[in-house]
N, C-alpha and C positions, 0 to 999 in steps of 0.2 A: 335517374340513373338507376338502373337494377343492378342487384348484386351480382348477377351473370356478368352483365355487359362491363364493371367495374374490376371483376377478376380477369376478365379479358384483356383488359387494358394493362392490368398489373402484369400479367404472364406476358404480355407483348413486350412491356418496356424491359421487363428481366431477360428476355430473349434477344431482343434487337437493340439492347443500350450498346454492346460491344462494338457492334456492325456500325452503329451510328457514330460512336466515337472514331473508329477506325476511318471512317468516310470523312469526318471533320479534320483529322491528322492528314489525310491525302488532300484535301483541299486547301487547308493552310500551312501545310508543312513547309517551311523555308530553313532548310540546314545551311549552316556557315559553310561556304566553299572550301574545301581542302586546299592547303597549300601545297605545292609540288612537293614529291618525295625527295627528301635529301639526296644528293648525289654521293654514291660510296667514293671512299677515298681509294686512289690508286697510286701505289699498290695499298691493298688493304690487309692491316696487320691480322685480322680475324681469320684471313684464309690460311697464314701461317699456322695459327693456334690449332686450327681443328686439323690441318695436314699433321701436325705434330701429334696430336692426339690419336690419330689414325696411325701412327708408327709406333706406338707404345708396345713393346713386348712383355710377355711375362704376366704372371699374378700379381699385379700391383696393389692390390686392395688390402693385401694382409700384412702390412708393412710392421704394423704392432708385435707380430709373431716373429719377424725375421732378426737373425743375429748378424753380426757385421761382415761374415763372408758372404751371407745371401744378399745384404743390401750393396756390398760393393758388386757382386755380378750384377743385379738388376740394374744398378745405376750406370753401370758400364755399358750395359747392352740398350739404354735408352739415352745415352749421353747425346745424340745427335739430334734426337726429337726435342728434347729440353734447350738445345742451342738454337734450334729454329724457332722455336717458342721464343726465345729470347729476343730474335730478330722479329719476330711479330709485335712484340710487348714495345718496341722502340720505333714502330710505326704507328700512325694513326689507325684506330679499330672501329669498326662498326658492324653490327650484326646485318647481313644481307638478306633481309625480310623479303619473302615472296607474299603477294598478295592472292592466296588461293587458299581453300580448306585443306586442298591435301598437303599444304606447307608444314603443319606441324607434324606430320608423321615421318617426314626425311628429316625434319630439324631436330627431333629428338635423339637420331643418330649423331648429329653434331654435338649435342649437349653431354652424351654418355661419352664421346670422345674426349671432351674437356675435362670430364670427372676423372678418366683414366691417366689423362696429361698431369692434373693436379695430384693423383695420388704418386704418381712417379716423381713429380717434384719433391714431394713429402719425403721420399726415400732418399732422394740427395740429401736433404736437411738431416735426416737421421742419421746418414752414413758420416757427415760433417760432424755431428754430436759424437758418434762412436769414436771419431778417430781425434777428438778434444779439440775440435775447431770452432767454438762457439760463435764466434764473430762471423765465420762463414755460413754456419746455419742461420743465423739471424738475417744475413742477407738474401739466402734461399727462401725464408718463409716471407721477407717483405716481397720477394719477387711473386709468391703465390698471393699475397694480398692485392697486388698491382693486377694480377692475371683474372681475380674475380670481378675488379672493376672493367678491363678492358674488354673480357670476353662477354660482358653484357651490355656494352654500351651501344645505344641506338635500337636495343631489342625491346621487347613486350614484357609482361610479368613474369611468365615463365623463364625468360633469359635472367632476369634480375634475380630470382629466386635461387636459379643455380650459381650466380654470381656472388650472392650472399652466402651461399654454403661454402664455395671456394675460400672467400673471403674469412670465413668461420675457421677452418682448417688452418690457414695460414696464422691467424690470430691464435689460436689454441696452440700451437706448436711454439710460436714465438713466446708466448707467455712464460714458459719453462725456462727461458734463458734470462730473465731479468735479472737474477743474481749471480750470473756467469759471465758478464760482459764487464769491461773497464768504462770508466767514466767517458772516454771518449766513443767508444762505439754505443754506450747507451745514449748519449748526447745525438750521435749521427741516427740512431734508430728512431728516437723520438721524433727527430725533423723528418725523416722520411715518411713516418706514419702521418704526421700533420700535412705534410705535401698531398699525399695520397687521400686523405680524408677531404681535404679542400679542392680535389680533382672528380671526387666522385659525382655520378649523376644523384639528381635529387628525385624524390619519389614523385613529385608533381610531373618531372620529365618523363618518367617511366610510363607513368598513367596517361600523360600525353600520347606517348608513342603506342602505348594499347590502344586507346581511343581510335588514332589515325590509322592503324593497321585494321582493325574491326571496320572502319568505314570504308577503307578501300576494299577489302574483302567481302563485305555485304554491303554493296553501293544502294545509294538510294534509301527506300522505305525498307528494304530488308534489314539494314541496320537497326533502324528504329523498332521495327516488329521482334527483332532478336531481342535488344535491349530491353523491351517492355516483359516480353516473356521471360528472360532470365535474369531480369533485375536484382531480386532478393538474393539468387544464390550466387550472382557475381559480386554483389557487394559484400557477402560474407567472404568470399574467398580473396576479394581486394583488401579488406580491412585486416585479416589474418596477414597477407602478404606484406602489407606495410607495417604492421607491428613486428614481424621477424627482420624486416629491413632498419627499422628504429633500433631495435634492441641489439643488433649486430654493430650498428653504427655506434651505439654506446659503448659497447665491449671494446671496440677498437679505440676510442677516445680514452676509455679508462686505461687501456695498456699503455697508450701514448702518455698518459700522465705517470704510470709507473716507472716508465723508462728515464722520463725526465726528472722525476723525484730521485730515482736512483743515480743519475749523473750528479746531481745537485748534492746529494749525500757523500758521494765518493769525492767530489771536489772540496766541499766544506767540512767535511767530517760530523755532520749533524743532519738531519732531514729536513726538508722545508717545514715551515709552520702553515703554511697554505698556499693555495694555488697561485696568490698574487706573486709569491717569491720566485715562481717559475718563469713568469712572463716578465720581460720579453727577453731574457738570456737563454733560457732552456726551451720554451714555447713562445711562438710569436704572440698568440693571443691565449686566455683561458677558454678552453673547450666548452661548447654548450652541450647540455643534455638533450637529445634529441626527443625523448619522451615527455620533457618537462619545459623545455624551452629557457629552464634555468642554468647557471653553471654548473659543471660538473662537480661532484662531491670529492673531495679528498681528505683521507684521515692517515696522518702522519703513523 
């Protein structure tokens, strides 16, 4: 074989390799059949949540700068929206995904409405704090944490990212109340956090919903080709989203421990020595750290 012939074969292999690979993929590709899309609940509480978000009035994003009078006015203006959202939370919720590339453009508006709804809910909590009703404020912040889970249920990764951000707002505001509640309210808050945590979507469920949405939106080989071309960037984005999900879950579980430990201390006049002191009277079970898979850490 001459040098020229060998160089031509090498060049041909480099140029033709990707096409041969795709041809083999087309010939031997045998994707697992998609299960039927799960039916939406009827009524769907998610619809109430989005409608409530669209009803929000005023600049609800600057609640940190509001005095008590302004908090009261904004809360009063949005009371009917919050009540509608509470009705939604009492029903089964599922994101009504559409399987088209245009869907995300319209869906972003729904996510923005949920963000405004969350801010209006925080304002109700801040008003309860300003009026010296910490137990009412705690209940409101727990509702926000519940909203974070319900508003993302059945959705794709972007829905979970927004749901995680909503949960983070509820947790951050609830954190400030640990030392302001009595033993009964601390115990009830810990129990509610434990229940909400047990009902949350898992990350594997979120990723399965993401894959199913992509396969329905880009059917057949379009999905495989898209996955091949975007594999590196998507993997990085998914890993980052999973980390945020697990970090927030860890913070929520840590707060659950703090409320349970505070209830224990108020009941017994001394802090628990370790987490085993809290189960099963103050927590049903010792929470696991989602980042390590081991028991959460508690320091008296």
